[in-house]
C-alpha positions, 0 to 999 in steps of 0.5 A, spaced: 970 685 348 969 688 341 970 696 340 963 697 338 960 693 343 964 697 348 963 704 346 955 702 346 955 699 354 960 704 356 954 709 353 959 713 349 955 712 343 948 710 344 947 704 340 951 699 337 950 700 329 951 707 330 958 705 333 959 700 328 958 704 322 963 710 326 968 704 326 967 702 319 968 709 316 975 710 321 972 714 326 974 710 331 982 709 333 985 704 338 992 705 340 992 711 334 991 705 329 984 705 325 980 699 328 974 695 325 967 694 329 970 687 331 977 690 334 978 686 340 980 692 346 982 690 352 984 694 359 989 700 358 987 701 351 986 708 348 980 709 344 980 715 340 972 717 337 971 722 332 963 723 333 960 729 330 964 736 331 968 733 337 974 728 338 973 724 344 980 721 347 979 715 352 983 710 356 979 703 357 979 702 365 975 695 365 971 691 361 964 690 364 959 685 359 953 687 364 955 694 365 948 699 368 948 706 367 951 708 374 957 703 373 958 705 365 962 711 367 967 706 371 969 703 364 973 709 362 977 715 363 976 721 358 983 724 357 981 729 352 975 732 348 977 736 342 971 740 339 972 741 331 
């Protein structure tokens, strides 16, 4: 699954275009490396999201193409949230 699609489906970022733009501007890291929007992610990857005034570090638990509002939170585990 693409990283921009994962961020949208998991509801970490509300719109895919915003996730795409964030990745294009190097605000998204996958396993501590800058990720393009098309970067394929897999289970157990660590994603760092620099979004507004915070940094969210999360671990991918599952990839679900049909995630709804209730199951979206099961797709990841938040490791750390830092305020800037």
